[in-house]
A tleap script that builds the chain and sets N, CA, C and O, in Angstrom:
source leaprc.protein.ff14SB
mol = sequence {
  NMET LEU ASN LEU PHE GLY PHE ALA GLY ARG
  THR HIE SER ASP ASN LYS ASP PHE LYS PHE
  TRP GLN SER GLY ASN HIE PRO GLU LEU VAL
  TYR SER ASP LYS PHE PHE GLU GLN LYS LEU
  ASN TYR ILE HIE ASN ASN PRO VAL ARG ALA
  GLY TRP VAL GLU GLN PRO GLU ASP TYR LEU
  TYR SER SER ALA ARG ASP TYR GLN GLY LEU
  ARG GLY LEU ILE GLU ILE ASP PRO VAL ILE
  LEU ILE LYS LYS CVAL
}
set mol.1.N position { -10.874 3.570 -13.908 }
set mol.1.CA position { -10.725 3.456 -12.482 }
set mol.1.C position { -11.395 4.642 -11.789 }
set mol.1.O position { -11.951 4.502 -10.699 }
set mol.2.N position { -11.337 5.793 -12.422 }
set mol.2.CA position { -11.975 6.977 -11.851 }
set mol.2.C position { -13.483 6.747 -11.684 }
set mol.2.O position { -14.092 7.257 -10.744 }
set mol.3.N position { -14.080 5.974 -12.606 }
set mol.3.CA position { -15.504 5.652 -12.483 }
set mol.3.C position { -15.777 4.864 -11.203 }
set mol.3.O position { -16.787 5.089 -10.538 }
set mol.4.N position { -14.872 3.934 -10.856 }
set mol.4.CA position { -15.040 3.148 -9.628 }
set mol.4.C position { -14.949 4.032 -8.393 }
set mol.4.O position { -15.731 3.876 -7.455 }
set mol.5.N position { -13.995 4.963 -8.390 }
set mol.5.CA position { -13.856 5.883 -7.255 }
set mol.5.C position { -15.093 6.780 -7.146 }
set mol.5.O position { -15.547 7.091 -6.044 }
set mol.6.N position { -15.628 7.187 -8.287 }
set mol.6.CA position { -16.833 8.006 -8.302 }
set mol.6.C position { -18.033 7.241 -7.765 }
set mol.6.O position { -18.811 7.780 -6.977 }
set mol.7.N position { -18.190 5.997 -8.184 }
set mol.7.CA position { -19.289 5.164 -7.697 }
set mol.7.C position { -19.185 4.983 -6.187 }
set mol.7.O position { -20.175 5.118 -5.469 }
set mol.8.N position { -17.973 4.675 -5.710 }
set mol.8.CA position { -17.766 4.492 -4.269 }
set mol.8.C position { -18.067 5.777 -3.513 }
set mol.8.O position { -18.621 5.727 -2.415 }
set mol.9.N position { -17.719 6.915 -4.071 }
set mol.9.CA position { -17.987 8.195 -3.416 }
set mol.9.C position { -19.459 8.520 -3.346 }
set mol.9.O position { -19.931 9.051 -2.341 }
set mol.10.N position { -20.197 8.205 -4.407 }
set mol.10.CA position { -21.626 8.512 -4.445 }
set mol.10.C position { -22.453 7.583 -3.556 }
set mol.10.O position { -23.571 7.924 -3.172 }
set mol.11.N position { -21.909 6.415 -3.230 }
set mol.11.CA position { -22.689 5.438 -2.458 }
set mol.11.C position { -22.377 5.476 -0.968 }
set mol.11.O position { -22.894 4.648 -0.218 }
set mol.12.N position { -21.552 6.409 -0.522 }
set mol.12.CA position { -21.246 6.534 0.896 }
set mol.12.C position { -21.614 7.937 1.371 }
set mol.12.O position { -21.257 8.928 0.733 }
set mol.13.N position { -22.319 8.017 2.477 }
set mol.13.CA position { -22.795 9.305 2.966 }
set mol.13.C position { -21.677 10.204 3.476 }
set mol.13.O position { -21.862 11.417 3.570 }
set mol.14.N position { -20.522 9.635 3.808 }
set mol.14.CA position { -19.427 10.455 4.340 }
set mol.14.C position { -18.578 11.080 3.233 }
set mol.14.O position { -17.552 11.699 3.519 }
set mol.15.N position { -18.989 10.927 1.981 }
set mol.15.CA position { -18.214 11.420 0.857 }
set mol.15.C position { -19.186 11.851 -0.232 }
set mol.15.O position { -20.253 11.254 -0.374 }
set mol.16.N position { -18.833 12.884 -1.010 }
set mol.16.CA position { -19.771 13.335 -2.035 }
set mol.16.C position { -19.276 13.127 -3.464 }
set mol.16.O position { -20.095 13.043 -4.379 }
set mol.17.N position { -17.964 13.042 -3.685 }
set mol.17.CA position { -17.466 12.940 -5.049 }
set mol.17.C position { -16.776 11.601 -5.326 }
set mol.17.O position { -17.315 10.744 -6.027 }
set mol.18.N position { -15.594 11.441 -4.772 }
set mol.18.CA position { -14.806 10.242 -5.024 }
set mol.18.C position { -14.357 9.640 -3.703 }
set mol.18.O position { -14.176 10.351 -2.714 }
set mol.19.N position { -14.182 8.333 -3.695 }
set mol.19.CA position { -13.707 7.655 -2.495 }
set mol.19.C position { -12.583 6.728 -2.911 }
set mol.19.O position { -12.770 5.835 -3.738 }
set mol.20.N position { -11.417 6.946 -2.333 }
set mol.20.CA position { -10.248 6.136 -2.647 }
set mol.20.C position { -9.912 5.211 -1.488 }
set mol.20.O position { -9.640 4.029 -1.698 }
set mol.21.N position { -9.928 5.741 -0.258 }
set mol.21.CA position { -9.575 4.972 0.937 }
set mol.21.C position { -10.826 4.387 1.578 }
set mol.21.O position { -11.929 4.901 1.394 }
set mol.22.N position { -10.642 3.313 2.327 }
set mol.22.CA position { -11.731 2.759 3.119 }
set mol.22.C position { -12.098 3.729 4.234 }
set mol.22.O position { -11.272 4.530 4.673 }
set mol.23.N position { -13.331 3.647 4.682 }
set mol.23.CA position { -13.748 4.455 5.820 }
set mol.23.C position { -13.122 3.889 7.093 }
set mol.23.O position { -12.929 2.682 7.236 }
set mol.24.N position { -12.816 4.794 8.002 }
set mol.24.CA position { -12.263 4.361 9.288 }
set mol.24.C position { -10.775 4.089 9.212 }
set mol.24.O position { -10.222 3.823 8.144 }
set mol.25.N position { -10.155 4.162 10.345 }
set mol.25.CA position { -8.740 3.806 10.421 }
set mol.25.C position { -8.471 3.196 11.789 }
set mol.25.O position { -9.209 3.422 12.749 }
set mol.26.N position { -7.433 2.445 11.853 }
set mol.26.CA position { -7.056 1.768 13.087 }
set mol.26.C position { -5.552 1.911 13.268 }
set mol.26.O position { -4.807 0.968 13.005 }
set mol.27.N position { -5.098 3.071 13.713 }
set mol.27.CA position { -3.658 3.281 13.856 }
set mol.27.C position { -3.066 2.316 14.880 }
set mol.27.O position { -3.675 2.016 15.907 }
set mol.28.N position { -1.879 1.846 14.574 }
set mol.28.CA position { -1.174 0.953 15.476 }
set mol.28.C position { 0.258 1.437 15.629 }
set mol.28.O position { 0.877 1.902 14.672 }
set mol.29.N position { 0.765 1.324 16.822 }
set mol.29.CA position { 2.142 1.693 17.105 }
set mol.29.C position { 3.074 0.647 16.500 }
set mol.29.O position { 2.895 -0.550 16.725 }
set mol.30.N position { 4.056 1.090 15.743 }
set mol.30.CA position { 5.054 0.181 15.182 }
set mol.30.C position { 6.107 -0.019 16.271 }
set mol.30.O position { 6.946 0.848 16.511 }
set mol.31.N position { 6.044 -1.159 16.910 }
set mol.31.CA position { 6.846 -1.391 18.105 }
set mol.31.C position { 8.059 -2.282 17.887 }
set mol.31.O position { 8.863 -2.463 18.802 }
set mol.32.N position { 8.205 -2.841 16.690 }
set mol.32.CA position { 9.373 -3.689 16.437 }
set mol.32.C position { 9.640 -3.768 14.940 }
set mol.32.O position { 8.769 -3.477 14.121 }
set mol.33.N position { 10.860 -4.165 14.603 }
set mol.33.CA position { 11.208 -4.376 13.191 }
set mol.33.C position { 10.328 -5.454 12.572 }
set mol.33.O position { 9.918 -5.341 11.417 }
set mol.34.N position { 10.041 -6.491 13.335 }
set mol.34.CA position { 9.222 -7.596 12.821 }
set mol.34.C position { 7.813 -7.099 12.480 }
set mol.34.O position { 7.256 -7.456 11.442 }
set mol.35.N position { 7.245 -6.275 13.359 }
set mol.35.CA position { 5.907 -5.726 13.127 }
set mol.35.C position { 5.912 -4.810 11.907 }
set mol.35.O position { 4.994 -4.863 11.088 }
set mol.36.N position { 6.943 -3.968 11.781 }
set mol.36.CA position { 7.077 -3.078 10.628 }
set mol.36.C position { 7.147 -3.891 9.340 }
set mol.36.O position { 6.453 -3.590 8.369 }
set mol.37.N position { 7.986 -4.922 9.337 }
set mol.37.CA position { 8.156 -5.749 8.146 }
set mol.37.C position { 6.845 -6.448 7.781 }
set mol.37.O position { 6.514 -6.573 6.602 }
set mol.38.N position { 6.104 -6.901 8.785 }
set mol.38.CA position { 4.815 -7.542 8.549 }
set mol.38.C position { 3.857 -6.567 7.859 }
set mol.38.O position { 3.199 -6.937 6.887 }
set mol.39.N position { 3.773 -5.342 8.344 }
set mol.39.CA position { 2.861 -4.354 7.770 }
set mol.39.C position { 3.312 -3.927 6.375 }
set mol.39.O position { 2.484 -3.734 5.484 }
set mol.40.N position { 4.619 -3.780 6.185 }
set mol.40.CA position { 5.150 -3.412 4.874 }
set mol.40.C position { 4.835 -4.493 3.848 }
set mol.40.O position { 4.416 -4.186 2.732 }
set mol.41.N position { 5.032 -5.745 4.216 }
set mol.41.CA position { 4.712 -6.852 3.306 }
set mol.41.C position { 3.224 -6.899 2.988 }
set mol.41.O position { 2.832 -7.172 1.853 }
set mol.42.N position { 2.402 -6.633 3.991 }
set mol.42.CA position { 0.950 -6.603 3.774 }
set mol.42.C position { 0.590 -5.539 2.730 }
set mol.42.O position { -0.168 -5.804 1.797 }
set mol.43.N position { 1.137 -4.348 2.900 }
set mol.43.CA position { 0.865 -3.253 1.963 }
set mol.43.C position { 1.384 -3.587 0.569 }
set mol.43.O position { 0.684 -3.386 -0.423 }
set mol.44.N position { 2.605 -4.095 0.496 }
set mol.44.CA position { 3.197 -4.421 -0.802 }
set mol.44.C position { 2.419 -5.516 -1.527 }
set mol.44.O position { 2.382 -5.529 -2.757 }
set mol.45.N position { 1.802 -6.427 -0.792 }
set mol.45.CA position { 1.092 -7.545 -1.422 }
set mol.45.C position { -0.363 -7.239 -1.760 }
set mol.45.O position { -1.032 -8.076 -2.366 }
set mol.46.N position { -0.873 -6.071 -1.387 }
set mol.46.CA position { -2.258 -5.726 -1.713 }
set mol.46.C position { -2.557 -5.792 -3.213 }
set mol.46.O position { -3.583 -6.363 -3.586 }
set mol.47.N position { -1.715 -5.238 -4.092 }
set mol.47.CA position { -2.023 -5.327 -5.531 }
set mol.47.C position { -1.979 -6.765 -6.055 }
set mol.47.O position { -2.660 -7.092 -7.027 }
set mol.48.N position { -1.186 -7.616 -5.420 }
set mol.48.CA position { -1.129 -9.031 -5.809 }
set mol.48.C position { -2.437 -9.710 -5.417 }
set mol.48.O position { -3.030 -10.431 -6.220 }
set mol.49.N position { -2.889 -9.481 -4.181 }
set mol.49.CA position { -4.148 -10.067 -3.717 }
set mol.49.C position { -5.336 -9.583 -4.547 }
set mol.49.O position { -6.300 -10.322 -4.749 }
set mol.50.N position { -5.264 -8.348 -5.021 }
set mol.50.CA position { -6.345 -7.799 -5.849 }
set mol.50.C position { -6.322 -8.364 -7.271 }
set mol.50.O position { -7.273 -8.179 -8.031 }
set mol.51.N position { -5.238 -9.051 -7.628 }
set mol.51.CA position { -5.138 -9.629 -8.967 }
set mol.51.C position { -4.656 -8.654 -10.025 }
set mol.51.O position { -4.781 -8.920 -11.221 }
set mol.52.N position { -4.102 -7.524 -9.593 }
set mol.52.CA position { -3.638 -6.527 -10.562 }
set mol.52.C position { -2.265 -6.856 -11.119 }
set mol.52.O position { -1.969 -6.527 -12.267 }
set mol.53.N position { -1.423 -7.499 -10.321 }
set mol.53.CA position { -0.065 -7.851 -10.734 }
set mol.53.C position { 0.276 -9.223 -10.180 }
set mol.53.O position { -0.414 -9.742 -9.302 }
set mol.54.N position { 1.359 -9.811 -10.707 }
set mol.54.CA position { 1.794 -11.108 -10.194 }
set mol.54.C position { 2.778 -10.970 -9.046 }
set mol.54.O position { 2.791 -11.798 -8.136 }
set mol.55.N position { 3.600 -9.931 -9.081 }
set mol.55.CA position { 4.600 -9.689 -8.047 }
set mol.55.C position { 4.425 -8.268 -7.514 }
set mol.55.O position { 4.064 -7.372 -8.277 }
set mol.56.N position { 4.675 -8.041 -6.215 }
set mol.56.CA position { 4.495 -6.698 -5.651 }
set mol.56.C position { 5.276 -5.618 -6.400 }
set mol.56.O position { 4.779 -4.505 -6.570 }
set mol.57.N position { 6.478 -5.929 -6.843 }
set mol.57.CA position { 7.302 -4.925 -7.512 }
set mol.57.C position { 6.810 -4.592 -8.923 }
set mol.57.O position { 7.307 -3.649 -9.539 }
set mol.58.N position { 5.846 -5.347 -9.440 }
set mol.58.CA position { 5.279 -5.056 -10.758 }
set mol.58.C position { 4.289 -3.892 -10.715 }
set mol.58.O position { 3.982 -3.302 -11.751 }
set mol.59.N position { 3.789 -3.561 -9.527 }
set mol.59.CA position { 2.826 -2.471 -9.398 }
set mol.59.C position { 3.584 -1.142 -9.372 }
set mol.59.O position { 4.362 -0.880 -8.455 }
set mol.60.N position { 3.350 -0.312 -10.382 }
set mol.60.CA position { 4.144 0.899 -10.573 }
set mol.60.C position { 4.057 1.891 -9.423 }
set mol.60.O position { 4.989 2.668 -9.217 }
set mol.61.N position { 2.965 1.885 -8.671 }
set mol.61.CA position { 2.776 2.859 -7.600 }
set mol.61.C position { 3.250 2.336 -6.240 }
set mol.61.O position { 2.983 2.962 -5.215 }
set mol.62.N position { 3.943 1.209 -6.219 }
set mol.62.CA position { 4.340 0.583 -4.959 }
set mol.62.C position { 5.807 0.831 -4.628 }
set mol.62.O position { 6.669 0.846 -5.506 }
set mol.63.N position { 6.064 1.024 -3.341 }
set mol.63.CA position { 7.455 1.131 -2.891 }
set mol.63.C position { 8.152 -0.223 -2.932 }
set mol.63.O position { 9.365 -0.295 -2.734 }
set mol.64.N position { 7.412 -1.292 -3.184 }
set mol.64.CA position { 8.029 -2.616 -3.322 }
set mol.64.C position { 9.082 -2.586 -4.431 }
set mol.64.O position { 10.068 -3.319 -4.370 }
set mol.65.N position { 8.879 -1.759 -5.420 }
set mol.65.CA position { 9.860 -1.629 -6.508 }
set mol.65.C position { 11.201 -1.158 -5.956 }
set mol.65.O position { 12.249 -1.690 -6.321 }
set mol.66.N position { 11.165 -0.158 -5.076 }
set mol.66.CA position { 12.399 0.380 -4.490 }
set mol.66.C position { 13.109 -0.673 -3.642 }
set mol.66.O position { 14.338 -0.746 -3.634 }
set mol.67.N position { 12.332 -1.483 -2.933 }
set mol.67.CA position { 12.923 -2.525 -2.097 }
set mol.67.C position { 13.534 -3.647 -2.927 }
set mol.67.O position { 14.334 -4.431 -2.415 }
set mol.68.N position { 13.164 -3.732 -4.208 }
set mol.68.CA position { 13.746 -4.729 -5.107 }
set mol.68.C position { 14.828 -4.142 -6.014 }
set mol.68.O position { 15.289 -4.800 -6.947 }
set mol.69.N position { 15.226 -2.908 -5.735 }
set mol.69.CA position { 16.285 -2.276 -6.518 }
set mol.69.C position { 15.804 -1.658 -7.817 }
set mol.69.O position { 16.618 -1.270 -8.655 }
set mol.70.N position { 14.485 -1.561 -7.999 }
set mol.70.CA position { 13.919 -0.930 -9.183 }
set mol.70.C position { 13.550 0.504 -8.840 }
set mol.70.O position { 13.528 0.888 -7.671 }
set mol.71.N position { 13.265 1.279 -9.855 }
set mol.71.CA position { 12.879 2.666 -9.613 }
set mol.71.C position { 11.369 2.773 -9.598 }
set mol.71.O position { 10.701 2.373 -10.552 }
set mol.72.N position { 10.827 3.313 -8.513 }
set mol.72.CA position { 9.394 3.548 -8.419 }
set mol.72.C position { 9.052 4.909 -8.981 }
set mol.72.O position { 9.942 5.670 -9.364 }
set mol.73.N position { 7.776 5.221 -9.034 }
set mol.73.CA position { 7.337 6.516 -9.548 }
set mol.73.C position { 7.589 7.637 -8.553 }
set mol.73.O position { 7.742 8.795 -8.940 }
set mol.74.N position { 7.631 7.292 -7.267 }
set mol.74.CA position { 7.894 8.266 -6.213 }
set mol.74.C position { 9.192 7.868 -5.532 }
set mol.74.O position { 9.349 6.725 -5.103 }
set mol.75.N position { 10.114 8.804 -5.434 }
set mol.75.CA position { 11.401 8.501 -4.810 }
set mol.75.C position { 11.229 8.322 -3.302 }
set mol.75.O position { 10.660 9.181 -2.627 }
set mol.76.N position { 11.718 7.215 -2.790 }
set mol.76.CA position { 11.655 6.960 -1.349 }
set mol.76.C position { 13.027 6.522 -0.858 }
set mol.76.O position { 13.901 6.159 -1.645 }
set mol.77.N position { 13.192 6.565 0.445 }
set mol.77.CA position { 14.362 5.990 1.095 }
set mol.77.C position { 13.903 4.734 1.810 }
set mol.77.O position { 13.316 4.820 2.889 }
set mol.78.N position { 14.163 3.554 1.224 }
set mol.78.CA position { 13.704 2.315 1.879 }
set mol.78.C position { 14.291 2.198 3.286 }
set mol.78.O position { 15.436 2.575 3.535 }
set mol.79.N position { 13.478 1.668 4.194 }
set mol.79.CA position { 13.912 1.427 5.563 }
set mol.79.C position { 14.727 0.136 5.558 }
set mol.79.O position { 14.280 -0.896 5.058 }
set mol.80.N position { 15.922 0.215 6.120 }
set mol.80.CA position { 16.771 -0.966 6.218 }
set mol.80.C position { 16.594 -1.558 7.605 }
set mol.80.O position { 16.881 -0.909 8.611 }
set mol.81.N position { 16.124 -2.782 7.649 }
set mol.81.CA position { 15.935 -3.464 8.917 }
set mol.81.C position { 17.177 -4.281 9.231 }
set mol.81.O position { 17.727 -4.959 8.363 }
set mol.82.N position { 17.602 -4.210 10.456 }
set mol.82.CA position { 18.783 -4.975 10.884 }
set mol.82.C position { 18.294 -6.297 11.466 }
set mol.82.O position { 17.579 -6.325 12.467 }
set mol.83.N position { 18.689 -7.379 10.828 }
set mol.83.CA position { 18.308 -8.698 11.304 }
set mol.83.C position { 19.172 -9.083 12.488 }
set mol.83.O position { 20.400 -9.075 12.400 }
set mol.84.N position { 18.536 -9.417 13.585 }
set mol.84.CA position { 19.269 -9.854 14.775 }
set mol.84.C position { 19.578 -11.337 14.642 }
set mol.84.O position { 18.704 -12.147 14.333 }
set mol.85.N position { 20.830 -11.670 14.878 }
set mol.85.CA position { 21.258 -13.067 14.728 }
set mol.85.C position { 21.291 -13.747 16.060 }
set mol.85.O position { 21.626 -14.928 16.141 }
savepdb mol mol.pdb
quit
């Protein structure tokens, strides 16, 4: 995987060694629980869309594990969303 990061770094003028993140960012204000949950699900499902795992919680570096009651590699405090009835 380090070879892929190295290739990406060498082929972009804004980086000289390794490139892990995409160029550019588009920050958005998290204005509701629904919006937060949408973004969290998007992030958790990235390894599934990439074909690396079958379920989000199977990816060892994902906080999806914590949200499923499993232990992730990095300790987090999952955000508890209150569902409005």
